[in-house]
RODO-2510 file (C-alpha; in nm, 4 decimals, decimal comma):
residues 608
     n   res          X          Y          Z
     1     m    -4,1575    -1,4656     2,3544
     2     r    -3,9260    -1,6130     2,6129
     3     s    -3,7494    -1,3767     2,8504
     4     p    -3,3855    -1,2886     2,7659
     5     e    -3,2745    -1,4474     3,0950
     6     t    -3,4246    -1,7819     2,9959
     7     v    -3,2807    -1,7670     2,6431
     8     l    -2,9276    -1,6801     2,7550
     9     e    -2,9284    -1,9376     3,0324
    10     n    -3,0344    -2,2097     2,7869
    11     l    -2,7647    -2,1031     2,5410
    12     s    -2,4982    -2,1185     2,8149
    13     t    -2,6144    -2,4645     2,9191
    14     k    -2,6052    -2,5991     2,5630
    15     a    -2,2669    -2,4328     2,5002
    16     k    -2,1029    -2,6767     2,7425
    17     e    -2,1825    -2,9559     2,4950
    18     t    -1,8833    -2,9051     2,2648
    19     t    -2,0468    -3,0826     1,9691
    20     y    -2,3745    -2,8890     1,9874
    21     r    -2,4440    -2,6401     1,7045
    22     f    -2,6877    -2,3514     1,7459
    23     k    -2,9380    -2,3306     1,4618
    24     r    -3,2028    -2,0689     1,5463
    25     l    -3,0256    -1,7695     1,6947
    26     y    -3,1468    -1,5005     1,4555
    27     r    -3,5066    -1,5200     1,5770
    28     n    -3,3954    -1,3883     1,9183
    29     l    -3,3288    -1,0558     1,7465
    30     y    -3,7073    -1,0163     1,7131
    31     n    -3,7520    -0,9975     2,0913
    32     p    -3,7989    -0,6327     2,2098
    33     e    -3,6941    -0,7284     2,5648
    34     f    -3,3380    -0,7835     2,4428
    35     y    -3,3236    -0,4283     2,3064
    36     l    -3,4556    -0,2828     2,6304
    37     i    -3,1717    -0,4545     2,8182
    38     a    -2,9266    -0,3268     2,5555
    39     y    -3,0719     0,0260     2,5833
    40     q    -3,0375     0,0201     2,9629
    41     k    -2,6708    -0,0759     2,9369
    42     i    -2,5763     0,1618     2,6528
    43     a    -2,7387     0,4566     2,8320
    44     l    -2,4971     0,4065     3,1253
    45     s    -2,1862     0,4282     2,9054
    46     q    -1,9921     0,7524     2,8640
    47     g    -2,0225     0,7548     2,4853
    48     s    -2,3998     0,7022     2,4748
    49     m    -2,4620     1,0567     2,3483
    50     t    -2,1927     1,0484     2,0790
    51     a    -2,3514     1,0562     1,7343
    52     g    -2,2520     0,8143     1,4615
    53     t    -2,2472     0,8827     1,0877
    54     d    -2,6278     0,9142     1,0784
    55     g    -2,6167     1,2047     1,3251
    56     k    -2,8551     1,0348     1,5702
    57     t    -2,7925     0,9797     1,9409
    58     l    -2,9698     0,7897     2,2166
    59     s    -3,2121     1,0806     2,2516
    60     g    -3,5470     0,9956     2,0943
    61     m    -3,5382     0,6308     2,1937
    62     s    -3,8837     0,4740     2,1953
    63     l    -4,0566     0,1395     2,1610
    64     g    -4,1491     0,2426     1,8064
    65     r    -3,7838     0,2990     1,7188
    66     i    -3,6987    -0,0454     1,8507
    67     q    -3,9814    -0,2011     1,6515
    68     k    -3,8518    -0,0418     1,3295
    69     i    -3,5130    -0,2050     1,3917
    70     i    -3,6822    -0,5423     1,4470
    71     d    -3,8915    -0,5040     1,1285
    72     s    -3,5764    -0,4336     0,9231
    73     l    -3,4137    -0,7439     1,0700
    74     k    -3,7178    -0,9546     0,9887
    75     d    -3,7191    -0,8612     0,6187
    76     h    -3,3329    -0,8641     0,6135
    77     s    -3,3199    -0,5019     0,4946
    78     y    -3,1198    -0,3965     0,8002
    79     q    -2,7819    -0,2532     0,6989
    80     p    -2,5334    -0,1218     0,9569
    81     q    -2,4079     0,2316     0,9034
    82     p    -2,0354     0,2853     0,8429
    83     v    -1,8679     0,3821     1,1704
    84     r    -1,7384     0,7357     1,2155
    85     r    -1,3640     0,7111     1,2638
    86     t    -1,1811     0,9350     1,5046
    87     y    -0,8382     0,9148     1,6648
    88     i    -0,7315     0,9186     2,0283
    89     a    -0,3781     0,9801     2,1521
    90     k    -0,1710     0,6905     2,2869
    91     k     0,0873     0,7277     2,5623
    92     n     0,3720     0,6771     2,3151
    93     g     0,2596     0,9790     2,1103
    94     k     0,0965     0,7752     1,8338
    95     m    -0,2740     0,7891     1,7508
    96     r    -0,5177     0,5005     1,7954
    97     p    -0,8113     0,4756     1,5526
    98     l    -1,1537     0,4521     1,7173
    99     g    -1,4828     0,3866     1,5386
   100     i    -1,8124     0,5324     1,6609
   101     p    -2,1143     0,3262     1,5454
   102     s    -2,4636     0,4699     1,5099
   103     t    -2,6986     0,4307     1,8085
   104     n    -2,9243     0,1769     1,6323
   105     d    -2,6188    -0,0315     1,5442
   106     k    -2,5057    -0,0154     1,9084
   107     l    -2,8385    -0,1648     2,0151
   108     v    -2,8229    -0,4520     1,7656
   109     q    -2,4566    -0,5176     1,8412
   110     e    -2,5273    -0,5326     2,2137
   111     v    -2,7957    -0,7978     2,1561
   112     v    -2,5579    -0,9924     1,9309
   113     r    -2,2850    -0,9603     2,1952
   114     m    -2,5125    -1,1070     2,4641
   115     l    -2,5963    -1,4053     2,2421
   116     l    -2,2334    -1,4698     2,1423
   117     e    -2,1089    -1,4299     2,4979
   118     a    -2,3656    -1,6775     2,6301
   119     i    -2,2503    -1,9326     2,3700
   120     y    -1,8725    -1,8880     2,3895
   121     e    -1,8008    -1,7720     2,7451
   122     p    -1,8406    -2,1205     2,9026
   123     t    -1,5927    -2,2640     2,6505
   124     f    -1,3194    -1,9989     2,6691
   125     s    -0,9855    -2,0916     2,8249
   126     d    -0,9087    -2,0112     3,1879
   127     k    -0,5875    -1,8544     3,0589
   128     s    -0,7803    -1,5766     2,8811
   129     h    -0,8566    -1,2671     3,0906
   130     g    -0,9314    -0,9744     2,8583
   131     f    -1,2863    -0,8390     2,8011
   132     r    -1,4548    -1,1166     2,9959
   133     p    -1,7015    -1,1069     3,2875
   134     n    -1,5382    -1,1163     3,6318
   135     r    -1,1896    -1,1105     3,4806
   136     s    -0,9382    -0,8298     3,4678
   137     c    -0,5695    -0,7410     3,4545
   138     h    -0,5498    -0,8379     3,8214
   139     t    -0,6866    -1,1886     3,7628
   140     c    -0,4329    -1,2307     3,4813
   141     l    -0,1429    -1,1118     3,6982
   142     t    -0,2562    -1,3242     3,9929
   143     d    -0,2702    -1,6273     3,7631
   144     i     0,0851    -1,5538     3,6451
   145     k     0,2075    -1,5170     4,0028
   146     v     0,0839    -1,8668     4,0865
   147     a     0,1390    -2,0536     3,7597
   148     f     0,4822    -1,9183     3,6592
   149     h     0,6559    -2,0432     3,9760
   150     g     1,0101    -2,1563     3,8943
   151     a     1,0036    -2,0379     3,5301
   152     k     1,3544    -1,9999     3,3826
   153     w     1,2651    -1,8069     3,0656
   154     i     0,9792    -1,5760     2,9746
   155     v     0,8518    -1,5195     2,6208
   156     e     0,6722    -1,1866     2,5760
   157     g     0,4195    -1,2176     2,2942
   158     d     0,3427    -0,9233     2,0662
   159     i     0,1141    -0,9559     1,7629
   160     k     0,1439    -0,6867     1,4961
   161     g    -0,1838    -0,4912     1,4725
   162     c    -0,3846    -0,7862     1,5999
   163     f    -0,7344    -0,6334     1,6019
   164     d    -0,6826    -0,4556     1,2683
   165     n    -0,5668    -0,7735     1,0935
   166     i    -0,8239    -1,0318     1,2022
   167     d    -0,9088    -1,2298     0,8901
   168     h    -1,2861    -1,2215     0,8309
   169     h    -1,3074    -1,5558     0,6518
   170     t    -1,1078    -1,7307     0,9237
   171     l    -1,3241    -1,5704     1,1940
   172     i    -1,6499    -1,6741     1,0271
   173     s    -1,5211    -2,0294     0,9726
   174     i    -1,4440    -2,0511     1,3457
   175     i    -1,7924    -1,9242     1,4341
   176     r    -1,9554    -2,1714     1,1934
   177     r    -1,8226    -2,4598     1,4034
   178     r    -2,0744    -2,3683     1,6750
   179     i    -2,3398    -2,1658     1,4899
   180     a    -2,5387    -2,3122     1,2005
   181     d    -2,7690    -2,0135     1,1419
   182     e    -2,6900    -1,8440     0,8092
   183     a    -2,9127    -1,5445     0,8842
   184     f    -2,7118    -1,4759     1,1990
   185     i    -2,3845    -1,5322     1,0098
   186     e    -2,5029    -1,2912     0,7394
   187     l    -2,5638    -1,0238     1,0051
   188     l    -2,2074    -1,0705     1,1362
   189     w    -2,0792    -1,0296     0,7805
   190     k    -2,2678    -0,7012     0,7541
   191     f    -2,1029    -0,5665     1,0677
   192     l    -1,7580    -0,6835     0,9595
   193     r    -1,7911    -0,5234     0,6137
   194     a    -1,9761    -0,2054     0,7196
   195     g    -1,6695     0,0110     0,6591
   196     y    -1,5897     0,3485     0,8116
   197     l    -1,6039     0,7194     0,7270
   198     e    -1,2885     0,9258     0,7725
   199     n    -1,3120     1,2932     0,6772
   200     w    -1,6460     1,1962     0,5172
   201     v    -1,4726     0,9579     0,2786
   202     y    -1,5981     0,5983     0,2815
   203     n    -1,3409     0,3218     0,3373
   204     a    -1,4210    -0,0478     0,3059
   205     t    -1,3056    -0,2917     0,5741
   206     f    -1,1624    -0,6196     0,4451
   207     s    -1,0061    -0,7306     0,7738
   208     g    -1,0138    -0,6526     1,1434
   209     a    -1,2831    -0,6420     1,4116
   210     p    -1,5231    -0,3434     1,3994
   211     q    -1,3336    -0,0705     1,5836
   212     g    -1,5202     0,0679     1,8835
   213     s    -1,8174    -0,1651     1,8380
   214     g    -1,9866    -0,3660     2,1104
   215     i    -1,9138    -0,6985     1,9427
   216     s    -1,5443    -0,6346     1,8779
   217     p    -1,4201    -0,7718     2,2174
   218     v    -1,6154    -1,0989     2,1996
   219     l    -1,5240    -1,1525     1,8316
   220     s    -1,1568    -1,0958     1,9167
   221     n    -1,1759    -1,3463     2,2014
   222     i    -1,3430    -1,6022     1,9748
   223     y    -1,0593    -1,5541     1,7268
   224     l    -0,7732    -1,5628     1,9794
   225     n    -0,9264    -1,8543     2,1677
   226     e    -0,7708    -2,0610     1,8883
   227     l    -0,4304    -1,9524     2,0208
   228     d    -0,5354    -2,0582     2,3728
   229     v    -0,6367    -2,4031     2,2442
   230     f    -0,3084    -2,4335     2,0524
   231     m    -0,1103    -2,3469     2,3672
   232     d    -0,2977    -2,6202     2,5588
   233     r    -0,1936    -2,8724     2,2920
   234     l     0,1635    -2,7423     2,2926
   235     k     0,1777    -2,7731     2,6714
   236     l     0,0718    -3,1377     2,6544
   237     q     0,3482    -3,2069     2,4005
   238     f     0,6189    -3,0098     2,5804
   239     d     0,5596    -3,0844     2,9508
   240     k     0,7789    -3,3617     3,0857
   241     y     0,7942    -3,4456     3,4533
   242     n     0,7426    -3,7227     3,7087
   243     s     0,5425    -3,7088     4,0296
   244     y     0,8731    -3,7398     4,2173
   245     r     1,1666    -3,5266     4,1046
   246     r     1,5105    -3,6620     4,1962
   247     p     1,7538    -3,4168     4,3590
   248     s     2,0832    -3,3547     4,1802
   249     k     2,3708    -3,5934     4,2601
   250     e     2,5864    -3,3161     4,4036
   251     y     2,3065    -3,1970     4,6334
   252     a     2,2260    -3,5537     4,7438
   253     k     2,5938    -3,6203     4,8272
   254     t     2,6191    -3,2984     5,0316
   255     v     2,3000    -3,3833     5,2263
   256     a     2,4315    -3,7352     5,2898
   257     k     2,7648    -3,6010     5,4211
   258     r     2,5845    -3,3600     5,6536
   259     g     2,3678    -3,6476     5,7759
   260     y     2,6790    -3,8544     5,8405
   261     w     2,8354    -3,5869     6,0627
   262     i     2,5066    -3,5308     6,2487
   263     k     2,5127    -3,9002     6,3447
   264     e     2,8814    -3,8786     6,4335
   265     k     2,8113    -3,5864     6,6647
   266     k     2,5395    -3,7816     6,8468
   267     i     2,7823    -4,0739     6,8986
   268     a     3,0567    -3,8353     7,0161
   269     v     2,8209    -3,6666     7,2629
   270     a     2,7192    -4,0065     7,3995
   271     n     3,0891    -4,1039     7,4401
   272     g     3,1943    -3,7633     7,5759
   273     d     3,4587    -3,7186     7,3010
   274     e     3,5059    -3,3365     7,2920
   275     a     3,7536    -3,3380     7,0029
   276     r     3,5165    -3,5452     6,7885
   277     i     3,2240    -3,3184     6,8823
   278     q     3,4135    -3,0086     6,7652
   279     t     3,5140    -3,1769     6,4391
   280     a     3,1560    -3,2929     6,3758
   281     t     3,0136    -2,9472     6,4587
   282     a     3,2533    -2,7775     6,2150
   283     n     3,1657    -3,0248     5,9378
   284     i     2,7911    -2,9922     6,0031
   285     k     2,8221    -2,6128     5,9699
   286     k     3,0310    -2,6495     5,6533
   287     f     2,7955    -2,8916     5,4757
   288     t     2,4859    -2,7011     5,5928
   289     e     2,6179    -2,3870     5,4229
   290     m     2,6874    -2,5911     5,1083
   291     v     2,3295    -2,7258     5,1133
   292     h     2,1902    -2,3741     5,1546
   293     n     2,3978    -2,2360     4,8663
   294     s     2,3391    -2,5167     4,6161
   295     h     2,0417    -2,6120     4,4011
   296     c     1,8334    -2,9053     4,5132
   297     y     1,7559    -2,9904     4,1488
   298     e     1,9528    -2,9424     3,8310
   299     p     1,8769    -2,5909     3,6941
   300     i     1,8434    -2,7351     3,3450
   301     d     1,6953    -3,0819     3,3753
   302     p     1,6018    -3,2521     3,0421
   303     s     1,3632    -3,4800     3,2305
   304     y     1,1724    -3,1897     3,3865
   305     k     1,0174    -2,9306     3,1506
   306     k     0,7057    -2,7178     3,1730
   307     i     0,5409    -2,4225     3,0056
   308     q     0,2720    -2,1878     3,1368
   309     y     0,0710    -1,9353     2,9383
   310     s    -0,1573    -1,6399     3,0094
   311     r    -0,3291    -1,3915     2,7776
   312     y    -0,4988    -1,0561     2,8180
   313     a    -0,6631    -0,9440     2,4921
   314     d    -0,3815    -0,9590     2,2316
   315     d    -0,0980    -0,9525     2,4881
   316     f     0,0288    -1,2893     2,6040
   317     i     0,3188    -1,4240     2,8051
   318     i     0,4742    -1,7722     2,8223
   319     g     0,6815    -1,9030     3,1122
   320     v     0,9273    -2,1827     3,0299
   321     i     1,0973    -2,4259     3,2673
   322     g     1,3673    -2,5460     3,0333
   323     s     1,6575    -2,4167     2,8268
   324     k     1,6715    -2,0997     2,6172
   325     r     1,6684    -2,3214     2,3102
   326     d     1,3335    -2,4600     2,4297
   327     a     1,2000    -2,1034     2,4684
   328     e     1,3181    -2,0136     2,1154
   329     a     1,1502    -2,3250     1,9734
   330     i     0,8226    -2,2355     2,1482
   331     k     0,8378    -1,8804     2,0122
   332     e     0,8909    -2,0182     1,6619
   333     k     0,5992    -2,2620     1,6900
   334     v     0,3632    -1,9898     1,8158
   335     g     0,4706    -1,7648     1,5292
   336     e     0,4069    -2,0404     1,2752
   337     f     0,0606    -2,1129     1,4182
   338     l    -0,0429    -1,7464     1,4145
   339     s     0,0788    -1,7059     1,0585
   340     s    -0,0682    -2,0248     0,9111
   341     e    -0,3924    -2,0592     1,1068
   342     l    -0,4938    -1,7068     1,2101
   343     k    -0,3205    -1,4970     0,9407
   344     l    -0,1482    -1,2889     1,2088
   345     i     0,2170    -1,1914     1,2385
   346     l     0,4225    -1,2283     1,5559
   347     s     0,6588    -0,9313     1,5845
   348     d     1,0196    -1,0552     1,5941
   349     e     1,1442    -0,7244     1,7373
   350     k     0,8922    -0,6996     2,0221
   351     t     0,8526    -1,0692     2,1016
   352     k     1,1448    -1,1076     2,3384
   353     i     1,2890    -1,4017     2,5296
   354     t     1,4069    -1,2843     2,8703
   355     h     1,5686    -1,4686     3,1579
   356     s     1,3157    -1,4757     3,4402
   357     a     1,5619    -1,3250     3,6900
   358     e     1,5339    -1,0001     3,4891
   359     r     1,2197    -0,7896     3,4977
   360     v     0,9653    -0,8279     3,2199
   361     r     0,7010    -0,5596     3,1577
   362     f     0,3479    -0,6993     3,1227
   363     l     0,0174    -0,5156     3,1759
   364     g     0,2031    -0,2241     3,3333
   365     y     0,3756    -0,4420     3,5951
   366     d     0,7354    -0,5621     3,6106
   367     i     0,7466    -0,9404     3,6551
   368     s     1,0473    -1,1453     3,7669
   369     v     1,1143    -1,4814     3,9305
   370     e     1,2951    -1,4653     4,2641
   371     r     1,6450    -1,6180     4,2927
   372     s     1,6935    -1,5640     4,6661
   373     m     1,8805    -1,8473     4,8416
   374     n     1,7715    -1,7318     5,1892
   375     f     1,5999    -1,9731     5,4281
   376     k     1,3333    -1,9339     5,6933
   377     y     1,1188    -2,1523     5,9144
   378     d     0,7779    -2,2192     5,7608
   379     k     0,4507    -2,2461     5,9566
   380     n     0,5239    -2,6164     6,0244
   381     g     0,8665    -2,5400     6,1727
   382     h     1,0640    -2,6666     5,8729
   383     f     1,3714    -2,4676     5,7644
   384     k     1,3076    -2,4007     5,3944
   385     r     1,4211    -2,1876     5,1040
   386     c     1,0799    -2,0209     5,0735
   387     w     1,1483    -1,7435     4,8214
   388     y     1,3429    -1,9150     4,5455
   389     g     1,1297    -1,9526     4,2312
   390     n     0,8456    -1,7267     4,3517
   391     v     0,7047    -1,4771     4,1031
   392     k     0,7332    -1,1127     4,2093
   393     l     0,5126    -0,8326     4,0767
   394     y     0,6641    -0,4841     4,0913
   395     m     0,5245    -0,1357     4,0354
   396     p     0,7622     0,0325     3,7851
   397     r     0,9010     0,3659     3,9038
   398     e     0,8576     0,5353     3,5668
   399     k     0,4820     0,4718     3,5825
   400     w     0,4214     0,7152     3,8681
   401     i     0,6846     0,9564     3,7383
   402     n     0,5129     0,9733     3,3991
   403     k     0,1748     1,0158     3,5684
   404     l     0,3024     1,3117     3,7706
   405     l     0,4411     1,4715     3,4552
   406     e     0,1138     1,3998     3,2741
   407     y    -0,0867     1,5627     3,5552
   408     d     0,1607     1,8549     3,5628
   409     a     0,2004     1,7855     3,9347
   410     m     0,5827     1,7727     3,9082
   411     y     0,8560     1,9245     3,6980
   412     i     1,2180     1,8174     3,6545
   413     k     1,4872     2,0819     3,6828
   414     k     1,8231     1,9984     3,5281
   415     c     2,1370     2,1400     3,6863
   416     k     2,4587     2,2376     3,5099
   417     d     2,6360     1,9292     3,6458
   418     g     2,3740     1,7047     3,4813
   419     k     2,1829     1,6215     3,7984
   420     e     1,8038     1,6300     3,8054
   421     i     1,5947     1,7935     4,0772
   422     w     1,2326     1,6833     4,1012
   423     k     0,9975     1,9470     4,2373
   424     p     0,6211     1,9474     4,3008
   425     h     0,4240     2,1864     4,0803
   426     y     0,0849     2,3540     4,1044
   427     r    -0,1773     2,2470     3,8508
   428     s    -0,2906     2,5526     3,6591
   429     k    -0,5825     2,3724     3,4899
   430     l    -0,7486     2,3090     3,8277
   431     i    -0,7092     2,6549     3,9803
   432     n    -1,0552     2,7784     3,8782
   433     w    -1,2311     2,4657     4,0037
   434     p    -1,4253     2,4620     4,3339
   435     d    -1,2195     2,3476     4,6351
   436     e    -1,4055     2,0183     4,6810
   437     r    -1,3713     1,9332     4,3124
   438     i    -0,9946     1,9876     4,3224
   439     v    -0,9544     1,7552     4,6229
   440     s    -1,1866     1,5005     4,4628
   441     k    -0,9717     1,5086     4,1475
   442     f    -0,6536     1,4418     4,3457
   443     n    -0,8250     1,1642     4,5416
   444     s    -0,9459     0,9873     4,2277
   445     e    -0,5973     0,9990     4,0745
   446     i    -0,4271     0,8716     4,3908
   447     r    -0,6830     0,5932     4,4394
   448     g    -0,6694     0,5008     4,0709
   449     m    -0,2926     0,4534     4,0801
   450     y    -0,3060     0,2607     4,4087
   451     n    -0,5997     0,0393     4,3097
   452     y    -0,4236    -0,0770     3,9948
   453     y    -0,0868    -0,1458     4,1599
   454     r    -0,2221    -0,2703     4,4925
   455     i    -0,0999    -0,6283     4,4331
   456     a     0,2620    -0,5205     4,3680
   457     c     0,5142    -0,6204     4,6349
   458     n     0,6688    -0,2694     4,6364
   459     v     0,3426    -0,0733     4,6163
   460     a     0,3848     0,0932     4,9581
   461     y     0,7392     0,2114     4,8811
   462     e     0,6598     0,3559     4,5367
   463     m     0,3130     0,4923     4,6181
   464     h     0,4431     0,6937     4,9139
   465     k     0,6770     0,8761     4,6769
   466     f     0,3911     0,9371     4,4348
   467     y     0,1747     1,0583     4,7246
   468     y     0,4416     1,3007     4,8439
   469     f     0,4413     1,4858     4,5116
   470     m     0,0606     1,4752     4,4799
   471     n     0,0184     1,6063     4,8354
   472     s     0,2701     1,8864     4,7758
   473     s     0,1107     1,9693     4,4393
   474     l    -0,2293     2,0037     4,6111
   475     y    -0,0917     2,2584     4,8606
   476     k     0,0808     2,4484     4,5804
   477     t    -0,2386     2,4488     4,3708
   478     f    -0,4419     2,5953     4,6571
   479     g    -0,1623     2,8408     4,7368
   480     n    -0,1560     2,9598     4,3771
   481     k    -0,5371     2,9791     4,3652
   482     y    -0,5688     3,2002     4,6738
   483     k    -0,2245     3,3676     4,6499
   484     r    -0,1320     3,2432     4,9971
   485     t     0,1777     3,0838     5,1486
   486     y     0,2071     2,7235     5,2588
   487     k     0,1625     2,8324     5,6211
   488     h    -0,1664     3,0096     5,5473
   489     i    -0,2999     2,7117     5,3468
   490     c    -0,2168     2,4769     5,6365
   491     e    -0,3930     2,7035     5,8864
   492     r    -0,7012     2,7201     5,6654
   493     y    -0,7336     2,3620     5,5425
   494     k    -0,5336     2,1298     5,7683
   495     r    -0,7459     1,9524     6,0306
   496     g    -0,5761     1,6960     6,2529
   497     g    -0,2882     1,6725     6,0057
   498     i    -0,5243     1,5981     5,7131
   499     f    -0,6060     1,8359     5,4272
   500     t    -0,9818     1,8970     5,4574
   501     v    -1,2230     2,1184     5,2630
   502     s    -1,5795     2,2101     5,3565
   503     y    -1,8549     2,2704     5,1043
   504     k    -2,2257     2,3366     5,1142
   505     t    -2,4998     2,1149     4,9760
   506     k    -2,8770     2,1297     5,0020
   507     h    -2,8451     1,8796     5,2876
   508     g    -2,6046     2,1040     5,4788
   509     t    -2,2283     2,1487     5,5094
   510     k    -2,0068     1,8500     5,4281
   511     t    -1,6322     1,7890     5,4434
   512     l    -1,3951     1,6141     5,2054
   513     e    -1,0506     1,4886     5,3087
   514     l    -0,7458     1,4159     5,0993
   515     y    -0,6794     1,0417     5,0758
   516     h    -0,4840     0,9236     5,3821
   517     d    -0,5637     0,5519     5,4209
   518     g    -0,2154     0,4285     5,3328
   519     f    -0,0874     0,1971     5,0586
   520     t    -0,0540    -0,1491     5,2068
   521     k    -0,0196    -0,4410     4,9675
   522     n    -0,3593    -0,5966     4,9054
   523     t    -0,3100    -0,9698     4,9559
   524     k    -0,6778    -1,0482     4,9021
   525     p    -0,7072    -1,2593     4,5855
   526     a    -0,8726    -1,1035     4,2817
   527     p    -1,2377    -1,2008     4,2212
   528     a    -1,2637    -1,5578     4,0972
   529     f    -1,4564    -1,6413     3,7810
   530     v    -1,7470    -1,8280     3,9362
   531     d    -2,0430    -1,8007     3,7018
   532     t    -2,0275    -1,8639     3,3279
   533     l    -2,3433    -1,6621     3,2645
   534     p    -2,2800    -1,3119     3,1221
   535     d    -2,3932    -1,0008     3,3042
   536     y    -2,7196    -0,9453     3,1225
   537     r    -2,9820    -0,8931     3,3914
   538     i    -3,1633    -0,5643     3,3740
   539     v    -3,2080    -0,3308     3,6705
   540     t    -3,5682    -0,3750     3,7792
   541     k    -3,6043    -0,0609     3,9905
   542     k    -3,9280     0,1272     3,9333
   543     n    -3,7442     0,4388     3,8133
   544     s    -3,5103     0,2604     3,5690
   545     l    -3,4996     0,3761     3,2067
   546     v    -3,6908     0,0750     3,0809
   547     h    -3,9734     0,1097     3,3338
   548     r    -4,0083     0,4792     3,2585
   549     l    -4,0200     0,4014     2,8865
   550     q    -4,2806     0,1301     2,9331
   551     r    -4,4920     0,3212     3,1872
   552     g    -4,6527     0,5335     2,9127
   553     v    -4,6738     0,8573     3,1155
   554     c    -4,5160     1,1851     2,9993
   555     e    -4,2978     1,3278     3,2754
   556     m    -4,3577     1,6814     3,1452
   557     c    -4,7324     1,7129     3,0877
   558     g    -4,8542     1,3927     3,2552
   559     a    -5,0332     1,2686     2,9414
   560     r    -5,0694     0,8948     2,8811
   561     t    -4,9387     0,7603     2,5513
   562     d    -4,8094     0,4395     2,3941
   563     d    -4,5357     0,6344     2,2173
   564     i    -4,3107     0,7577     2,4984
   565     q    -3,9788     0,8987     2,3743
   566     m    -3,6701     0,9353     2,5892
   567     h    -3,4755     1,2602     2,5759
   568     h    -3,1114     1,2383     2,6882
   569     v    -2,8461     1,4977     2,7651
   570     r    -2,4732     1,4403     2,7953
   571     k    -2,4203     1,6111     3,1338
   572     l    -2,6734     1,7340     3,3857
   573     k    -2,4462     2,0170     3,4970
   574     d    -2,4592     2,1678     3,1462
   575     l    -2,8311     2,2479     3,1870
   576     k    -2,8964     2,6111     3,2825
   577     g    -3,2661     2,5765     3,3686
   578     d    -3,3804     2,8247     3,1007
   579     t    -3,6649     2,5998     2,9775
   580     d    -3,9339     2,3945     3,1472
   581     w    -3,7806     2,0630     3,0420
   582     e    -3,4381     2,1683     3,1733
   583     k    -3,5946     2,2680     3,5055
   584     k    -3,7702     1,9312     3,5198
   585     m    -3,4466     1,7365     3,4558
   586     i    -3,2650     1,9415     3,7208
   587     e    -3,5520     1,8833     3,9633
   588     i    -3,5546     1,5021     3,9213
   589     r    -3,1734     1,4993     3,8854
   590     r    -3,1689     1,2755     3,5794
   591     k    -2,9957     1,2992     3,2446
   592     s    -3,3039     1,1492     3,0761
   593     l    -3,6668     1,2537     3,0463
   594     a    -3,9605     1,0349     2,9320
   595     v    -4,1951     1,2543     2,7276
   596     c    -4,4848     1,2312     2,4808
   597     p    -4,4288     1,3107     2,1085
   598     g    -4,5642     1,6664     2,1525
   599     c    -4,3314     1,7515     2,4385
   600     f    -4,0406     1,5867     2,2563
   601     e    -4,0966     1,8171     1,9550
   602     v    -4,0912     2,1195     2,1855
   603     i    -3,7599     2,0008     2,3345
   604     i    -3,6077     1,9468     1,9894
   605     k    -3,7150     2,2942     1,8727
   606     t    -3,5585     2,4638     2,1759
   607     n    -3,2325     2,2795     2,1049
   608     l    -3,2103     2,4045     1,7471
***
């Protein structure tokens, strides 16, 4: 069989031919190499040891187990298990449903995802940024910052329960345009209709992408790519502009009058007419101020209209250069398309039309278009209004306030007069942790907040406030842990003005410092989407999971066998070293162990 790299590269190449239809995809599911790549990737995920409805986990993975999956696909007896539904809390207090597929289904879905991504990724719109290789919230926001220059109105798109309401028949009809393999289509139908178990009660799924599954993101992008294509068509119909845009009559007259007095001043200087010079100077100053305080172009120009669009997953935003009536018409057209073509509903309450001078919340950032009339000299020495129309990205204040309250690093005391006093607070949940782990926790939270908001124009101002409370909370946490005052904690931990802890490892004593590298705005552009090929290449190191599985040597007894089975544990630190296999895993410092069937039975018995 051909290597997965060759197959996926060929699929990506053919995908660029928009009329090409793929006819023999299903046979790639017979290739064990695909499942080894899928196994390598799934094993690295945090939920790899979470059992599905069949009670099985990644532990016990073997080449024989993979072959059984392939055999069931060959005779078409393969049937996905219903996902186990659980709920996770959202920030607004509501609960989000999450489905947990079985491990075997995760493997098959990962192979299907690789095939679908290779086919569709080269054809997806540049305006789509969610769940795609080399794209992120930052690439979406950077695109908005460039493309939405001069926007007058912003339409915030909100689709009601998008992922739960994807119409299966519409999705399959979209996929059939590119894929003419009924066996592969049948497998997608099985995943879509697998259902879910909630409180051990089976529920059928008649709409929506499989929650929590590996193929859900790519299926959602295939579905919503129709919206991207529609927006491209709408842009072609709406956009109206010439290569040269005429200034407004009022602005042109003011510039002409200033030019007239500049010439008059030159003549007066040549003739030595002081009175005329003073008159010309006063008029030049007057008309210059008028030029600086007036618009070069008409704010609402019927001959100049544009729209820009960007989407991240099911959240999208539209920038409109035009009137509010134009923005309302665009909102209505998008709503009609979603309803008629994709069977989705655009929320009237949450889909707002906002003037771009006001701040609009998108992907956790506040976005607005600058209206500053200030001038400055550019790099070429020209005096220009350089800020007007630029898109500004802001870090919202409530984001770091809510994070501090969530971490319990701050509390708000209300006074009798209604005023609020914000005070740092020790974190009781961290008191029993080792010193280095506490500092590492604070560092990860500070870096996480900064890394996400690093492209905001006010990141330094807001992050320093966040850092003040986090820094104070750290001192209070250590003070509460050791029952010492601030002065004693400083004497013990402060080194050169930086909070520093020392800890011992088998390689000697090491130190860990609290983050102190500052919060400058990161002007480096987000990673560009360069390669259309998905990230499918397997790690080829000699100690990788796949190589250990294929080596055929038991890591416990040293026996050679063709039936190596991989034992996995959730966390290495949970092992106590009471058994030989636990000691071995601690020794090699791995959460997996390649063993023969006999040793695997011993491990299973000790776990019972």
